[in-house]
MARVO-985521 format. One record per residue (C-alpha): chain; residue number from 0; x, y, z. Coordinates in Angstrom, 1 decimal, m for minus. Layout:
 chaine num      x      y      z
      A NUM      X      Y      Z
...
***
This chain:
 chaine num      x      y      z
      A   0   13.9  m25.8  m39.8
      A   1   12.1  m22.5  m38.5
      A   2    9.0  m20.0  m38.9
      A   3    9.6  m16.9  m37.4
      A   4   13.2  m17.2  m36.1
      A   5   13.3  m14.2  m34.7
      A   6   12.1  m12.4  m37.9
      A   7    9.4   m9.5  m37.9
      A   8    6.0  m11.0  m39.2
      A   9    7.3  m14.7  m39.5
      A  10    4.9  m17.2  m38.7
      A  11    5.4  m20.5  m37.0
      A  12    5.4  m22.5  m40.1
      A  13    8.8  m23.2  m42.2
      A  14    9.2  m22.7  m45.6
      A  15   10.2  m25.2  m48.2
      A  16   14.0  m25.5  m48.3
      A  17   16.9  m27.5  m48.8
      A  18   20.6  m27.9  m49.5
      A  19   22.8  m29.6  m52.0
      A  20   26.5  m30.6  m51.1
      A  21   29.5  m31.1  m53.1
      A  22   28.8  m28.3  m55.9
      A  23   32.0  m27.8  m57.9
      A  24   30.6  m24.9  m59.8
      A  25   30.2  m22.2  m58.8
      A  26   32.8  m22.8  m55.9
      A  27   36.2  m21.7  m54.8
      A  28   37.4  m25.1  m53.0
      A  29   35.7  m27.3  m55.6
      A  30   33.0  m28.7  m52.9
      A  31   30.6  m25.8  m52.1
      A  32   27.2  m26.0  m50.9
      A  33   24.0  m24.7  m52.5
      A  34   21.3  m23.6  m49.8
      A  35   17.9  m22.7  m51.4
      A  36   14.5  m21.8  m50.3
      A  37   11.9  m22.5  m52.7
      A  38    8.9  m20.6  m51.2
      A  39    6.6  m20.8  m48.2
      A  40    5.3  m18.4  m45.7
      A  41    6.4  m14.6  m46.0
      A  42    9.5  m13.8  m43.7
      A  43    9.7  m17.5  m42.6
      A  44   13.4  m18.9  m42.9
      A  45   15.5  m22.0  m43.6
      A  46   18.0  m22.7  m40.5
      A  47   20.9  m25.1  m41.1
      A  48   23.4  m25.8  m38.1
      A  49   26.3  m28.3  m37.4
      A  50   27.2  m29.4  m33.9
      A  51   31.0  m28.9  m33.3
      A  52   33.0  m30.2  m30.4
      A  53   32.0  m28.5  m27.5
      A  54   34.6  m26.4  m25.2
      A  55   34.2  m26.5  m21.4
      A  56   34.6  m22.7  m20.7
      A  57   33.4  m19.5  m22.1
      A  58   34.8  m18.7  m25.2
      A  59   38.0  m15.8  m25.3
      A  60   37.6  m15.8  m29.1
      A  61   36.4  m16.8  m31.8
      A  62   36.1  m16.4  m35.4
      A  63   33.4  m17.3  m38.3
      A  64   34.7  m17.1  m42.1
      A  65   32.5  m17.7  m45.1
      A  66   32.3  m17.4  m48.6
      A  67   28.7  m16.3  m50.4
      A  68   27.9  m16.4  m54.1
      A  69   24.3  m15.3  m55.3
      A  70   23.5  m15.6  m59.0
      A  71   22.6  m12.7  m60.8
      A  72   18.8  m13.9  m60.9
      A  73   18.2  m14.0  m57.0
      A  74   20.3  m10.7  m56.2
      A  75   16.8   m8.9  m54.9
      A  76   15.3  m12.0  m53.6
      A  77   16.5  m11.8  m50.0
      A  78   14.8  m10.7  m46.9
      A  79   17.8  m11.8  m44.6
      A  80   21.2  m13.8  m44.8
      A  81   22.1  m14.8  m41.4
      A  82   25.0  m16.9  m39.7
      A  83   26.1  m17.5  m36.0
      A  84   27.6  m19.6  m33.8
      A  85   26.1  m20.3  m30.2
      A  86   28.1  m21.9  m27.2
      A  87   26.4  m23.2  m24.1
      A  88   28.1  m23.6  m20.9
      A  89   27.5  m23.8  m17.2
      A  90   23.8  m23.5  m18.5
      A  91   24.3  m20.5  m19.9
      A  92   24.0  m19.5  m23.7
      A  93   26.5  m17.4  m25.5
      A  94   24.8  m16.3  m29.1
      A  95   26.9  m14.7  m31.8
      A  96   25.0  m13.9  m34.9
      A  97   24.6  m11.3  m37.7
      A  98   22.4  m10.8  m40.4
      A  99   22.6   m8.6  m43.4
      A 100   19.3   m7.3  m43.6
      A 101   17.8   m6.4  m47.1
      A 102   14.9   m4.4  m46.2
      A 103   16.8   m2.0  m43.7
      A 104   20.0   m2.0  m45.5
      A 105   22.0   m2.7  m42.5
      A 106   24.0   m5.1  m40.5
      A 107   22.2   m6.5  m37.6
      A 108   22.9   m8.7  m34.3
      A 109   20.6  m11.1  m32.7
      A 110   19.7  m10.4  m29.2
      A 111   18.8  m14.2  m28.1
      A 112   17.6  m13.1  m24.7
      A 113   14.8  m11.0  m26.3
      A 114   14.7  m13.0  m29.8
      A 115   14.9  m10.0  m31.7
      A 116   17.4   m8.5  m34.1
      A 117   18.9   m5.0  m33.5
      A 118   20.2   m3.0  m36.1
      A 119   23.9   m1.6  m35.9
      A 120   25.7    1.4  m37.4
      A 121   26.9   m0.7  m40.1
      A 122   25.4    0.0  m43.3
      A 123   25.0   m3.4  m45.7
      A 124   25.7   m3.0  m49.3
      A 125   23.7   m5.4  m51.1
      A 126   26.0   m8.4  m52.4
      A 127   27.0   m7.9  m55.9
      A 128   25.7  m11.1  m57.9
      A 129   27.9  m13.7  m59.6
      A 130   30.8  m13.0  m57.6
      A 131   32.2  m14.4  m54.5
      A 132   32.1  m12.5  m51.3
      A 133   34.1  m13.3  m48.1
      A 134   32.4  m12.2  m44.7
      A 135   34.1  m13.2  m41.3
      A 136   33.4  m11.7  m37.8
      A 137   35.4  m12.2  m34.3
      A 138   33.6  m12.2  m31.0
      A 139   34.5  m13.3  m27.6
      A 140   32.6  m14.0  m24.3
      A 141   33.5  m11.4  m21.2
      A 142   31.8  m13.0  m17.8
      A 143   28.5  m13.5  m18.6
      A 144   28.5  m11.1  m21.7
      A 145   28.8  m12.1  m25.5
      A 146   30.7   m9.5  m27.4
      A 147   30.4   m9.0  m31.2
      A 148   33.9   m7.6  m31.8
      A 149   34.2   m7.0  m35.3
      A 150   32.5   m7.8  m39.0
      A 151   34.7   m8.1  m41.8
      A 152   33.3   m7.9  m45.4
      A 153   35.5   m8.3  m48.8
      A 154   38.3   m7.4  m46.6
      A 155   36.9   m4.2  m45.0
      A 156   37.0   m4.3  m41.2
      A 157   34.1   m2.7  m39.2
      A 158   34.1   m2.2  m35.6
      A 159   31.1   m3.5  m33.4
      A 160   32.3   m3.9  m29.8
      A 161   28.4   m4.7  m28.9
      A 162   27.8   m6.5  m25.8
      A 163   24.7   m8.3  m24.4
      A 164   24.3  m10.4  m21.5
      A 165   24.4  m14.2  m22.0
      A 166   20.9  m15.9  m21.6
      A 167   20.3  m18.6  m18.8
      A 168   18.9  m21.6  m20.6
      A 169   20.1  m24.3  m18.0
      A 170   20.6  m26.8  m21.4
      A 171   23.5  m28.9  m22.0
      A 172   27.2  m28.1  m23.0
      A 173   26.9  m27.5  m26.8
      A 174   28.5  m25.7  m29.5
      A 175   26.9  m24.9  m33.0
      A 176   27.5  m22.9  m36.2
      A 177   24.6  m21.8  m38.4
      A 178   23.5  m20.3  m41.5
      A 179   19.9  m18.9  m42.4
      A 180   18.2  m17.8  m45.4
      A 181   14.8  m15.7  m44.7
      A 182   12.0  m15.0  m47.6
      A 183   11.0  m11.6  m48.2
      A 184    7.3  m10.4  m48.3
      A 185    6.7  m12.2  m51.8
      A 186    8.2  m15.1  m50.7
      A 187   10.6  m15.1  m53.7
      A 188   12.7  m18.6  m53.8
      A 189   16.4  m18.2  m54.5
      A 190   19.7  m20.0  m53.9
      A 191   23.1  m19.0  m52.0
      A 192   26.5  m20.9  m52.5
      A 193   28.4  m21.0  m49.7
      A 194   32.0  m22.2  m49.4
      A 195   34.8  m22.4  m47.1
      A 196   33.2  m22.0  m43.8
      A 197   35.8  m22.0  m41.2
      A 198   35.1  m21.7  m37.3
      A 199   37.8  m20.8  m35.0
      A 200   37.6  m21.0  m31.4
      A 201   39.3  m20.9  m28.1
      A 202   38.1  m21.3  m24.5
***
């Protein structure tokens, strides 16, 4: 759980949030997950993550895939919808994260060293309601840099080619994937259904 999580205006207190697994409708696989925020401090976010098997070297390739479904009554409620993968190896943390930012209508990437979201040139068209959308992204590590290669939304590929220096953290070997929902200024509650999350990586 987090309050600010890099969100401008976010505080230290987290929202009221949870998830329900094994959802059959709406679902593509018959086993979707319902992530939801019930309210809380404006701009705060609910963060969900999963520990993955660790890899001993910086990632030579990484691809994240997920399908998203937003019910019609919540189509304008989000402030941001985020997904990420994070690898720590040799005391260095590589963070690969994208955010669909509703406020600016842009896709943003996260600078883990400065703990800020940075706008890209990729325009964000709000997800149409009551339909499934496929989001994917590719990344890789290049020495001590983390590189956002491409973003793919509903079959359309956008070249990013944005690199940041990875962050010296000194923490243990770790590999995680995460998903986050952010509340808007009015703390409007909402649900996002997610299916078919897949992380494909090689070191």
